[in-house]
C-alpha positions in Angstrom: 0.0 0.0 0.0 1.7 3.2 -1.2 1.2 6.8 -0.2 0.6 9.4 -2.8 3.2 12.0 -3.7 3.0 15.8 -2.8 2.2 16.5 -6.5 -0.5 13.8 -6.7 -2.0 15.1 -3.4 -2.5 18.6 -4.8 -3.7 17.4 -8.1 -6.4 15.4 -6.5 -7.2 18.2 -4.1 -7.8 20.6 -7.0 -10.4 18.1 -8.5 -12.6 18.1 -5.4 -16.1 19.5 -6.1 -18.4 18.2 -3.4 -18.3 17.2 0.3 -18.5 13.5 -0.8 -15.4 14.0 -3.0 -13.6 15.5 0.1 -14.7 12.6 2.3 -13.6 10.0 -0.2 -10.3 11.7 -0.7 -9.6 11.8 3.0 -10.5 8.1 3.3 -7.8 7.4 0.8 -5.2 9.0 3.1 -6.2 7.2 6.3 -5.2 3.6 5.4 -1.7 4.4 4.0 -0.8 6.6 7.1 -1.9 3.8 9.5 -0.1 1.2 7.4 3.2 3.1 7.6 2.8 3.3 11.4 2.1 -0.4 11.7 5.1 -1.4 9.5 7.3 0.9 11.6 6.0 -0.7 14.8 6.9 -4.1 13.4 10.4 -3.0 12.6 10.8 -1.6 16.2 9.3 -4.8 17.6 11.7 -7.1 15.7 14.7 -4.7 16.0 15.5 -4.6 12.3 14.0 -3.2 9.0 12.3 -5.3 6.4 14.7 -7.4 4.3 17.6 -6.4 6.6 20.4 -9.0 7.1 20.2 -8.2 10.8 17.1 -10.3 11.0 18.9 -13.6 10.4 18.9 -16.1 13.3 17.1 -13.7 15.6 14.5 -16.2 16.6 11.6 -14.2 15.2 10.7 -12.7 11.8 7.8 -11.2 9.8 5.1 -13.7 8.9 2.9 -11.9 6.3 -0.2 -9.8 6.9 -3.7 -10.2 8.1 -6.5 -8.1 6.6 -8.4 -5.6 8.8 -11.3 -3.3 8.0 -11.4 -0.1 9.9 -14.5 2.0 10.5 -13.4 5.6 11.1 -15.0 9.0 10.9 -14.4 9.0 7.1 -15.9 5.6 6.4 -14.4 2.2 5.9 -10.7 1.6 5.1 -8.8 -1.6 4.6 -5.3 -2.2 6.0 -2.8 -5.1 6.3 -1.7 -5.7 9.8 1.8 -7.3 9.9 2.4 -10.5 11.8 5.4 -12.1 13.4 6.2 -15.8 13.5 6.1 -16.0 17.3 2.8 -14.2 17.5 4.2 -11.6 19.9 3.5 -8.4 17.9 0.9 -6.2 19.6 0.3 -3.1 17.4 -0.3 0.2 19.2 -1.6 2.4 16.3 -4.5 0.0 15.8 -4.8 -2.7 18.5 -5.9 -6.2 17.6 -9.4 -5.7 18.9 -9.8 -2.1 17.6 -11.7 -1.3 14.4 -11.9 2.5 14.8 -8.6 4.4 14.6 -10.2 7.8 14.9 -9.6 8.2 18.6 -5.8 8.5 18.1 -6.2 10.8 15.1 -8.7 13.0 16.9 -6.4 13.3 19.9 -3.5 14.3 17.7 -5.6 16.8 15.7 -7.2 18.2 18.9 -3.8 18.8 20.5 -2.4 20.3 17.3 -5.5 22.7 17.1 -4.7 23.9 20.6 -1.2 24.9 19.5 0.9 22.1 21.0 4.2 21.5 19.3 5.1 18.1 17.8 7.4 17.5 20.8 4.4 18.2 23.2 2.1 15.9 21.2 4.7 13.1 21.2 5.2 13.4 25.0 1.4 13.3 25.7 0.9 10.3 23.5 3.8 8.4 25.1 2.3 9.1 28.5 -1.2 8.2 27.6 -0.9 5.4 25.0 2.8 4.5 25.0 2.9 5.6 21.3 5.8 7.6 19.8 4.8 9.9 16.9 7.1 11.9 14.6 6.6 15.4 13.2 6.0 13.7 9.8 3.2 11.5 11.3 1.6 14.6 13.0 1.7 16.4 9.6 0.2 13.4 7.8 -2.7 13.1 10.3 -3.5 16.8 10.4 -3.2 17.0 6.6 -6.4 15.0 6.5 -8.3 18.2 7.3 -7.2 19.9 4.1 -10.0 18.6 2.0 -12.4 19.6 4.7 -11.0 23.1 4.7 -11.4 23.3 1.0 -15.0 22.2 1.2 -15.7 24.5 4.1 -14.1 27.5 2.3 -16.4 26.9 -0.7 -19.6 26.1 1.1 -22.7 28.1 0.2 -23.5 31.0 2.6 -26.8 32.7 3.6 -28.1 35.4 1.3 -28.2 38.1 4.1 -25.9 38.8 7.1 -27.1 41.8 9.1 -23.7 42.5 10.6 -20.3 41.5 9.4 -16.9 42.2 11.1 -13.8 42.3 8.8 -10.2 42.3 10.1 -6.8 40.9 9.4 -4.2 39.1 11.6 -0.6 38.9 10.6 2.0 36.1 10.8 5.4 35.3 9.5 5.6 32.6 6.8 8.5 31.1 4.8 8.1 31.7 1.0 10.8 30.7 -1.4 13.6 30.9 1.1 12.4 34.2 2.5 10.4 35.0 5.6 7.4 37.3 4.7 4.6 38.9 6.6 1.4 37.3 5.7 -2.1 38.5 6.5 -4.9 36.1 7.4 -8.2 37.8 6.4 -11.1 37.0 8.7 -14.8 37.6 8.0 -17.0 37.1 11.1 -20.7 37.4 10.4 -23.8 37.6 12.6 -26.5 35.6 10.8 -30.3 36.1 10.9 -30.4 33.8 14.0 -28.1 36.2 15.8 -25.3 33.6 16.0 -21.7 34.2 15.1 -20.5 32.5 12.0 -17.0 32.5 10.4 -17.7 33.0 6.7 -14.2 32.3 5.5 -10.5 32.3 6.0 -8.0 33.7 3.5 -4.2 34.1 3.7 -2.0 36.1 1.4 0.4 39.1 1.3 0.1 42.2 3.4 -3.3 43.5 4.4 -4.8 45.8 1.7 -8.1 47.0 0.2 -7.3 45.2 -3.0 -7.2 41.8 -1.4 -10.3 42.6 0.7 -12.1 43.3 -2.6 -11.1 39.8 -3.7 -12.5 38.4 -0.4 -15.8 40.2 -0.7 -16.2 39.2 -4.3 -15.8 35.6 -3.3 -18.5 36.0 -0.6 -20.8 37.4 -3.2 -20.2 34.4 -5.5 -20.9 32.0 -2.5 -24.4 33.5 -2.1 -24.0 36.5 0.2 -26.2 39.0 -1.6 -26.6 41.6 1.1 -24.8 42.9 4.2 -26.5 45.6 6.3 -23.6 46.8 8.4 -19.9 46.2 7.9 -17.6 46.9 10.9 -14.0 47.6 9.9 -10.7 49.1 11.1 -9.0 52.2 9.7 -7.4 50.5 6.6 -7.2 53.0 3.8 -9.7 52.4 1.0 -11.6 49.7 3.0 -15.0 51.4 2.6 -14.6 51.8 -1.2 -13.7 48.1 -1.5 -16.7 47.0 0.4 -19.2 49.3 -1.4 -17.9 48.2 -4.7 -19.3 44.7 -4.0 -22.2 45.8 -1.7 -23.3 49.3 -2.6 -26.0 49.5 0.0 -23.9 48.5 3.0 -23.5 50.8 6.0 -19.8 51.0 6.9 -18.8 51.6 10.5 -15.2 52.5 11.3 -14.1 51.0 14.6 -14.3 53.8 17.2 -11.9 52.0 19.6 -9.2 52.0 16.9 -9.9 55.7 16.3 -9.6 56.5 20.0 -6.3 54.6 20.3 -4.8 56.5 17.3 -5.9 59.8 19.0 -4.3 59.1 22.4 -0.6 59.5 21.4 -0.3 62.3 23.9 1.5 62.9 27.2 0.4 60.5 29.8 -0.6 63.2 32.3 -3.4 64.4 29.9 -4.6 61.0 28.6 -7.4 60.4 31.1 -9.0 63.9 30.7 -8.6 63.8 26.9 -10.1 60.3 26.7 -13.1 61.5 28.7 -13.6 64.3 26.1 -13.5 61.7 23.3 -16.0 59.6 25.1 -18.4 62.5 25.0 -18.2 62.4 21.2 -18.9 58.7 20.5 -21.4 58.3 23.4 -23.5 61.3 22.3 -27.2 60.5 21.8 -27.3 62.0 18.3 -24.9 62.9 15.5 -25.6 66.6 16.1 -24.7 66.3 19.8 -21.5 64.3 18.8 -20.4 67.1 16.5 -21.0 69.7 19.2 -18.9 67.5 21.6 -16.1 67.4 18.9 -16.2 71.1 18.5 -16.0 71.6 22.3 -13.0 69.2 22.4 -11.2 71.2 19.8 -11.8 74.3 21.9 -10.7 72.7 25.2 -7.6 70.9 23.7 -6.1 73.2 21.1 -2.7 71.5 21.5 -4.2 68.3 20.1 -6.1 69.8 17.2 -4.1 67.6 14.8 -5.4 64.5 16.5 -9.0 65.7 16.5 -8.6 66.6 12.8 -8.6 62.9 12.0 -12.0 62.6 13.6 -13.3 65.2 11.1 -11.6 63.4 8.2 -13.1 60.0 9.1 -16.4 61.4 10.4 -18.6 59.8 7.7 -17.5 56.3 8.7 -17.3 57.0 12.4 -20.9 58.6 12.6 -22.7 55.5 11.1 -23.6 54.4 14.7 -25.9 57.5 15.1 -28.3 56.1 12.5 -29.1 53.2 14.8 -30.7 52.7 18.3 -28.5 51.9 21.3 -28.7 48.0 21.2 -27.3 48.1 17.6 -24.8 50.8 18.4 -23.2 48.6 21.1 -22.7 45.8 18.5 -21.2 47.9 15.7 -19.1 50.7 17.3 -16.1 48.4 17.6 -14.6 45.4 15.8 -13.9 43.7 19.2 -16.0 40.7 18.2 -13.5 39.6 15.6 -10.5 40.9 17.5 -11.5 38.6 20.4 -11.4 35.7 17.9 -7.9 36.8 16.9 -6.7 36.9 20.5 -7.7 33.3 20.8 -5.9 32.4 17.6 -2.8 34.1 18.9 -2.8 31.7 21.9 -2.9 28.8 19.5 -0.2 30.0 17.2 2.2 31.5 19.8 4.4 28.3 19.7 5.1 28.8 16.0 7.1 32.0 15.3 7.5 31.2 11.6 5.3 28.9 9.6 7.0 26.7 7.0 4.4 27.6 4.4 1.0 29.2 4.0 -0.7 25.8 4.0 0.5 25.1 7.5 -0.8 28.5 8.7 -4.2 27.9 7.1 -4.4 24.4 8.6 -3.7 25.5 12.2 -6.0 28.6 12.0 -8.9 26.6 10.6 -8.5 23.9 13.3 -8.4 26.7 15.9 -11.4 28.4 14.5 -13.3 25.1 14.3 -12.8 24.7 18.1 -13.8 28.3 18.8 -17.0 28.1 16.7 -18.2 25.2 18.9 -18.9 27.8 21.6 -21.0 30.0 19.3 -24.2 28.1 19.8 -26.3 30.9 21.3 -27.5 34.2 19.8 -25.8 37.4 20.7 -27.3 39.3 23.6 -30.7 41.1 22.9 -30.8 39.7 19.4 -34.6 39.5 19.3 -34.8 43.2 20.0 -32.0 44.0 17.5 -33.4 42.0 14.6 -36.8 43.7 15.2 -35.2 47.1 15.0 -33.3 46.1 11.8 -36.6 44.9 10.2 -38.1 48.4 10.9 -35.0 50.2 9.6 -34.6 48.0 6.5 -38.1 46.8 5.7 -37.3 45.8 2.1 -34.1 43.9 3.1 -35.0 42.2 6.4 -38.0 39.9 6.9 -38.7 38.1 10.2 
C-alpha cells in the first residue's frame, strides 16, 4: 500500500467538487498513514527493518499480513496488519481488537489545534498510549483536514448577514527561502439567527483594500447578496472596496481604533482627553456628537491635529448614530473579531515562523473550528436587535 506524492495530493485536491469528494479523498489517506505506522512498529518490535540482514537467526521474523477493515470517521478503510512468527506483535496504532482508529487521530488533531508542538504531542501520546509519533506523522494526520478546509471554504452561505466584522491578523511565513509577513483575512458574520459564523479564511500578502475586494467578491459568489452593516478598522480604501461589491452596505469604522490612534499624547493628559473623546462617541445624536467634537477642539487646542482625524473620518465614524442603542453597542467596535484573533494568537504562539502558507491555514482553521463550537447561542438582545433592523430595513429584512 503506497502513499501518494505531494504533487498527486494537490492534483487530487484541485479536483474536489463536493463534500462527498472530500470525504472519499480523506478516506484514501487514512489507510496508508496507519499502514506506515504499523510497519514501523513491526520494525521496532523485531529490531530490524524489512529485508535487513540483521534479522537472520534472531528467533523471530515477519510472517505476512492479516486483513483488517477499519470503520473511522471518514468511512471504511482496509489495512494489512503485519504478523510475526512468534505471535508476539501487539500493534499500538490499531490494537488487535480495535476497528476504529479515529480516537488517536482525533487526539492528535485536537492537540495540534490547541497549539501544541510536535514534541508536546509526542510526550502526551507516550504518557497516555505509549505511542511515539514523529513530526511527519503529525503532519500526515493533520493534513487530512485539508479537503475539509477546501469544502468549508467553498460552502454556500446565507443570502443576508445583518452585521459583518472584517479584520486581518498577521503572521510570518516562509516563502521561497524568505520570511514574509502574511495576513490572514477573517470575516465574522452575525446571521439572521443572531449567531456568530465565520464566513471564510484567506491568507496572502500584506493587508490591503485590493485583497479585501477579492475576499468580498468571493463572498458574493458564494451567495451573500446583502450585508446591512460592515464593521472595519481604519485601513485606507476599505470602505470603497466593500461598497464596490455591496453598494447598499453601511460601513462603521471602529471607534476604539480611532480612540487609540488619537491618544498618542503625554500620559498626564490622557485620562481627561479620553473623557472628552467619550463625550463624542457616546453622544445621543450625531448633532450632539459634532457639538462635543467642537468643544474638544476648543478645550484641547494643542491636540487639534489628532482631532482633525475625527473630522476626516467622520462619515464612517458617525454611522452608529443612525441606529438605536442596542445596535450601536454591537457595531461601534470590531472587538468581536479581535477577540477571535486573540484566541488564535494563543494557539499560534508556539510557532514564530510557519514553514508555508498551507501550515498556517491548517492551524488557523482547526483553531477556529474549536472556537466556533462555543457559538451556539444568539448574541445578547438579538430579538430586539433584529426587530429594529426589520423596521430600519423593511425591504431587506424579513422576520
